[in-house]
N, C-alpha and C positions, 0 to 999 in steps of 0.2 A: 301698678308697678310691682307691688308686693307679689301678686299672683304670677307675673311674668318671671320674676326672679326665682320663686319657689318652683315654678314649672320647669325652668331651665336646670335647676339643681336636680329636681326629681328625674329629669330626662337623661341624666348622666348614666353611663354604664356603671355597674358595680365596681369594675376595676378603676374607672376614672374617678368615681366618687372616693374610693379608698385612697387613690393617689393624692387627690386634693387634701383629704384629711391628714395623710402622713406629711405632706409638704407644709400644710398650715402649722401642724405641731412642730415640725422641724424648724420652720422660719421663726416662730415665736420663741422657741428654745434658744436658737442661735442669737436672736436679738437681745436676749436677756442673759446669755451665758455668763458674763462677768458677774452679774448680781447673784446668779444661782450658785456660783462657785465661792461666794464670800466665805462660807464657813468651812471650806475644805482644808484650809491651812490654819489650824487652831493656834492660839498663842502658846508660848512656852508654859510649862507647868508652873514656873514661878510667876509669870505674868497672869495666868488664869487664876491662881490662888489669890494673888493680890487684888484682882479685880472683882472678887466675890462681893455681891451687894448684900446689905442688911435685909432682913425679911420685909416684904411689902405688905400693906394691908390687903385684906380680902377684897375681891372685886365688888364694886357697887352693883354689878349686874346680878349678884347672888340673890338679891331680894326681888328684883324686878325683871328678870329675864335678860335678854340682850340689851346692851346699851347701843345707842346710835350717836355717831359723831359726823361732822362734815369735814371732808378732805379736799384740798385744792392742789392741783398738780400741773395742769396743762394750759393755764392762761396765756394768751398770746402777747408776748412782750414786744412784738413789732408793730402793734396797732398804734395809730396816731389819734384814736378817738379819745375824747375827754372822759373823765370818771372811770379810768381803767380798773379801779379797785371797788367800784360800786357793788358788784356781785359779791365779792368777799365780805364787804362791810355789812351789807344788808343780810346776808346769810348768817354772819356772826351774831348780829342783833336778834335774828329770828331764833337761832339756836339757844341763845342766852335766855330768851323769854319763854321758851317752850320745852325745857327739860332735856335738851340734848347734852351729851357728855362733854364735847370738846370741839375745837376747830384745829385741824392740822394744816400747817403750811410747810412747803418743802424748801430745800436749797437747790436751786437750778442755775446753771451758768451757760452763757454764750450761745443759746439757741432761742429762736422765737417761741418754740414749743415749751411752755413753762417759764418763759423769760420774765414774767411778772414777779417771780419769787427768788431773787438772788440771795436774800438774807432773811431767814425765818425769824430771827430775833427782832429785826426792825419791824417786820409785819406784826409780830406778837405784841410789841410795845404799843403800837397804834391800837390794836384790838383791846389791849388792857384798859385803855381809856374809854372804850365804848361798851364794855361788858362788865358783869359783876359776878357771874356764877360759873360759866364754863371754864374747863381747863384750856390753856393755850399751849399747844404742843408743836414742837418741831417735828416735821415728818418728811425729811430727817436732816440732822446736821451731818455733813460729810466730814467726819472727824479728821481723816488724814490730810484734808485741805486746810485745817485750822490749827492755830496754836491753842492748846487747852486753856491757857491763861485768858485769851480773848473770849473763848466760848463761855467760860464761867463768869467773866466780867459782864458780858452782854446779857446772859440769861439771869444773872443775879439782879440786874437792873429791872428786867421784865418781872421777875419774881416779886420785887418790891412794888412795882407799879400795879401789879395785879393782886397784891396781898396774898401771895403764895399759891398761884394757880398755874405754875409752869410745870410742864413735863417735856422730856427730851427723848426723841428717838435718834439713834445714831446709825449711820450707814458708812460703808467702806468706800463707796463710790464705784462707778463702773465705766463711765465714758472717759476714754483717754484724753479727749480734748479738754475736759474739765481740769485736768492736771497740769495745764500750763501754769496754774497757780503754785504747783509743787511737783514738778516732773520727776524729781528724784524719789518721790514717795509712791509712785504708781505701782511699782512691782510688789511692794511689801504692804500695800494698803490694808489688807485684811488683818494681818498681824498687828499693824499699827493701831487700827481701830480698837481692838480689844485691849491692847496695852495702854492706850491713852485714856480709855474710860476710867481706869484706876486713878490717873492723874486728875481728871475732871472731878471725881468724887472726893479726892483728898483736898483739892482746892476749895470745893464747895463747903466742906466741913470747917474751913477756916485755917487749915494747915498750910505750911510753907513748902515750897519746892526750891531746890538749889539750881540756879542757872548762872550763866556767865553774862556779865554786863558789857557795856561798850568798851571798857578797859580790859576786857578778857579776864575779869576777876570773878571768882565764885560769889554769888549773892543769893541770900534767902529772900524769896518774894512770896506774897500772898495777895489775894484779891480783895477789893472793896467795890461796892458796898457789901456788907454782910447780907446774904439772902434771907428770906423769911423762912423757907422750909429747911429743916435739917438735912433733907435730901429730896430732890425732885424724883418723881417716878421716872424710871429709865426703861426705854424700849430699844429693841434692836430690829432694824428692817431686814427681813429675811424672806427668801424664796426657796433656797435649797435646804435639805434636811440637816446638813452639817451646821448651818448657821442657826437653825432652830435649836439644835443640841447645845451649841456653845452658849446661846442665850439662856437656855435652861440651866447650864452649869453655873453661871454667874448670878442667877436669880433675877434676870431681867424679864420684862414683858416683850411681846413680839408683835410687830406690825407686818402683815403680809398681804398678798393679793392673789387674784385668779387669772391675771394676764398670762403668767408663765406656767401655771399648773392648774389641773382640774380639781374638783372637789375630793376625789379619792386620794390624789397625791397630797393635797393639803391636809386632809384628815390624818394621813400617815405621819406627816411632819409634826402635827400637833400632838399626836400620841407619843412620838419620840421626845418632843419638848417636855411634856409632862413627866415622862420617865426620867429624863435628865435632871429635872428639878429635884425629883424625889431621891435620885441616886446621889445628889450632891448636898443633901441636907436642907433643901428648901421645900416649903409647902407646895405640893404639885398644883393644888387648886387655887392658890393665891396668885399664881402667874396669870397674866391676862393676855389673850390673843385677840387682836383686832384684824379683821379681813376687809381690805379695800375693795369696794364694788362700784362700778359706774352706775349711777343712780338717777333715775327720773321716773316719777309716778304721775299718773293722771286718772281721769275718770273712765276712759274708754281704751281698751287694750290696743285695738287697731290704730287709733289715732296716736297713741304713744309710740307705737312701732314705726309709724311713718314719720313722726316728728324727729325721732332719734336716728333714723336710718342714715341720712346724709351726714349729720355732724359726727356720728360715731365712725362711719366709714372714713371720713377725713381724719379723725383721731388716729385710727389704725395706720393710715398711710403716713401721717406725721411721725408717729412712733417709730415706724420702720425707717423713715428717712433719717430721723435723729440717730438711730443706732446703726445707720449705714448698712441696713439689711435689704437685700433684694428678694422679691418673690420669684426665685429662679430655681425651680426644682430640677433635679437631674432625671429627666425623662428617659425611659428606656430607649436605647439606640441613638441618643443624641449626645452632643458635647456637654460635659458637666457644667460649662459656663453658659449654656444656652438659656435664654430667658423665655418666659411664657409670652405668647402672643397677647395682644391687648385684651381680647375677649376672655382669654383664660385668666389673665390678671384680675379682671373685674369679677369673673366667676369665683375666683378664690377669695376675693374680698367679700363678695356676697355670702359665700359659704361661711366665712369667718363671722360675719355679722349675725347670721342665723344662729350659729353655735353660741356666740357670746350672749346674745339676747336671751336665749333660752336657759343657759346653764352656767353663766359666769358673770352675771350682772344683776342688778336690782332695777329692772326696767319693766314697767307694766302698771297694774292697778294695785291698790291695797289688798285686793282679794287674790289676784294672780301671783303676787309676790310672797304670799304666805308659804308656799312650797319651798322657796329658797330659804326663808327664815327658819323653817323647821329643819331643813338640811343642815344649816349652819349650827343650830342648837344641838343636833345629833352629833356633830363633829367636835363639840366641846369648845365652840367659839364664844367669846365673851362680848364682842362688840362688832358692829358693822360701821366701817369708816366709809361714808357715802361720798364718792368722788362726784362733784357736781359740775365742774367746769370743763366738760369735754366738747364744747362747741355750740350748745344751745344758747340762744340769746338770753340776756339777763331777765327780762320780764317773764319769759317762759319758765326758766328755772325757779324763779320766785313763786310763780303760780303753782308749780308742782310741789312746793314744800308743804302745802296744806295736806296733800294726799300722803306724803312721806310721814308727816306727823300722825296721821290717822293710823298708818301701819305701825309706827312706834308705840302708840298708846294701846292699840289692840293686842300687840305682842306682849306688852306688860300685863294687860288684864288676863290674857290667856295663861301666862306663866303663873300669875298670882292665884288663879283659879286652880291650876294643877297642883300648886304647893298646898293650897287649902284642902284639896281632895286627898292628897297624900297624907296630910296631917290627920284628917278624919279617919282614914283607914288605920293609922297607928293607934 
């Protein structure tokens, strides 16, 4: 099957191949445009100044190369199978026992795609009882959908249950249907996210905020229980350069991915992020950048490719359905609304799979994935957030963790050897 697909792509004329490449890039950009535009409307100067974060500690990756974490995003909420959270729980236990940095769980609403994760605080509270070492991270809290009081209350509980292992990534939200929870906030969601981060931090420190109660009276309120950490690590979910820069300005970390951008664009965003930190009085190197990559490793490259081909193709189609994006290029001489024929649709998806497998994912063997790891290190990335739940069955994903662990350990040994060699030269 793999040979037939590659032969079909190779047989395309240069013009047709270029067209498919352009349309693939266009469709992916359109599907993620709301997310990519998050940072284009920065908060007011007053809000930005108030939201500046205290200095964060240097990256744990400084001593051991890239950190590796597990990220969940696309679990099927429509399934009626028992043990829906077995993959999440077993992976969290594995991460905790084998030196991985964290487990990320998202906030997803009203779609089967990702529907296992409507509330990351609830998930993290359960994982706090099963783990002892890893950070428990929201990836991410859609802050414009939430009241800051509830965000801090919930995550303070998790901070206590986990003895101070909470970290929170914030997102502005991008799917309009999610905002049935707060429709009036959709238009200003980007500004609201940055503005309300300052409220979250204020409440986390034990300070009060003035709000109106049921009698329409001004009331000073603060949250309980008191959290363990003086401040949790704060992240911003970003894909556009503007959001990277705004995250740098306030001293936050960044969670990003390669679905909507290639390595070159991501490297450019990271460079702008580091510069924004430095320009605003933050240690440029202390800020952490985590890149989400669809991840599965095995012993044989061909077997891995065939194992992930079907599930990842379904993932791409589910992602496009969720964002209401059609693979409908504006072909020369046709109506702009015309859609591709079925064969062309499949060719485009096959083309997307080949590109993502080779250049935008961590799919392969411990040996074949070294090239991607080196590329990420050259881009000044601190952590790989390994997205595990993109459609493979639980047993297969769990079997692949052994090979991912090998890659993690070999990466750390390689980095340690390079540091030692640099020290000897000095």
